[in-house]
C-alpha positions in Angstrom: 57.4 39.3 79.1 60.8 37.6 78.5 60.5 33.8 77.9 63.4 31.4 77.9 62.8 27.7 76.9 65.6 25.2 77.4 65.6 21.5 76.6 68.7 19.8 77.8 70.3 16.4 78.5 72.3 17.9 81.4 71.2 18.1 85.0 69.1 21.3 85.7 70.9 24.0 87.7 68.2 24.6 90.3 70.1 27.6 91.8 70.3 29.7 88.7 69.5 33.3 89.3 66.9 35.6 87.7 68.6 38.0 85.3 68.9 41.4 87.1 66.9 43.3 84.5 63.8 41.1 85.4 64.3 41.0 89.2 63.9 44.7 90.2 60.2 45.2 89.4 59.1 41.8 90.6 57.3 41.4 93.9 57.1 37.6 93.4 59.3 34.8 92.3 57.8 31.3 91.9 59.6 28.2 91.1 58.4 24.7 90.5 60.8 21.7 90.2 59.4 18.3 89.2 61.7 15.5 90.3 61.7 11.8 89.3 60.1 9.6 92.0 61.4 6.2 92.9 58.4 4.4 91.5 56.4 4.4 88.3 53.0 2.6 88.0 53.7 1.0 91.4 57.1 -0.5 90.4 60.5 0.6 91.7 62.6 2.5 89.2 66.0 4.1 89.0 65.2 6.6 86.3 62.8 7.8 83.7 63.7 8.3 80.1 62.2 11.3 78.3 61.9 11.5 74.6 61.1 14.8 72.8 60.3 16.1 69.4 62.7 19.1 69.9 61.6 21.8 67.4 57.9 21.4 68.0 58.3 21.0 71.8 60.1 24.4 72.1 57.6 26.1 69.9 54.6 24.7 71.8 56.1 25.5 75.2 56.7 29.1 74.1 53.2 29.5 72.7 51.7 28.2 76.0 53.7 30.6 78.1 52.9 33.5 75.9 49.2 32.6 75.8 49.1 32.3 79.6 51.0 35.5 80.0 48.1 37.5 78.5 45.9 36.3 81.4 48.6 36.1 84.1 51.0 39.0 83.5 54.6 38.0 84.4 57.9 39.7 83.7 60.2 36.7 83.1 59.6 33.0 82.6 62.2 30.2 82.2 61.2 26.7 81.5 64.0 24.0 81.6 63.0 20.4 80.8 65.5 17.6 80.9 65.4 14.9 78.2 67.0 11.5 78.0 67.7 9.5 81.1 66.8 11.3 84.4 67.7 9.4 87.6 65.5 9.2 90.6 65.7 12.3 92.8 66.9 14.6 90.0 64.8 17.3 88.4 63.1 16.6 85.1 61.6 20.1 84.9 62.0 23.6 86.4 59.6 26.5 85.8 60.8 29.8 87.2 58.6 33.0 87.0 58.9 36.5 88.2 55.8 38.8 88.4 54.6 42.0 90.1 52.3 39.9 92.3 52.2 36.3 93.5 48.8 35.4 92.1 49.9 35.8 88.5 53.1 33.9 89.0 51.4 30.9 90.8 48.6 30.8 88.2 51.1 30.8 85.2 53.2 28.0 86.7 50.1 25.9 87.6 48.4 26.3 84.3 51.6 25.8 82.3 52.2 22.4 84.0 48.7 21.3 83.2 49.0 22.2 79.5 52.6 20.9 79.2 51.4 17.4 80.0 48.6 17.5 77.4 50.0 19.6 74.6 53.8 19.3 74.4 55.5 16.4 72.5 57.6 15.0 75.4 57.0 11.4 76.4 58.1 9.4 79.4 59.2 6.5 77.1 59.9 3.9 79.8 61.1 3.6 83.4 64.5 2.1 84.0 65.0 -0.6 86.6 68.1 -0.1 88.9 70.2 -2.7 87.0 69.4 -1.0 83.6 70.6 2.4 85.0 73.8 0.9 86.2 74.5 -0.5 82.7 74.2 3.1 81.3 76.8 4.6 83.6 80.3 5.1 82.3 
């Protein structure tokens, strides 16, 4: 299984393609995109701010994917997590998977997201109110 982990401050390219060498033998492609909602804890927000301990987060994400891959065999997995300020409506995370069969792909994505929230050192530090987001724009 090929694993790609990306942590970025840039918007996530939700249309990026599967590398051709991992597409041919796959009967399933599953993608999950987690987007920032317009409220947090019942209050309106304009963005979330994600903080990360980079070297450890990459290592833990890779370990989780590889561990899950033993139980749910997949050909290719790409996890892209955005850090820093992420405005409402934009993707904070994308998990893309190819596998021979859909059951393995869905299971890996679902279990990865569960473990990400409990094991990976990425924190939603605070929600920004609309006026705070405007102050950050150039």
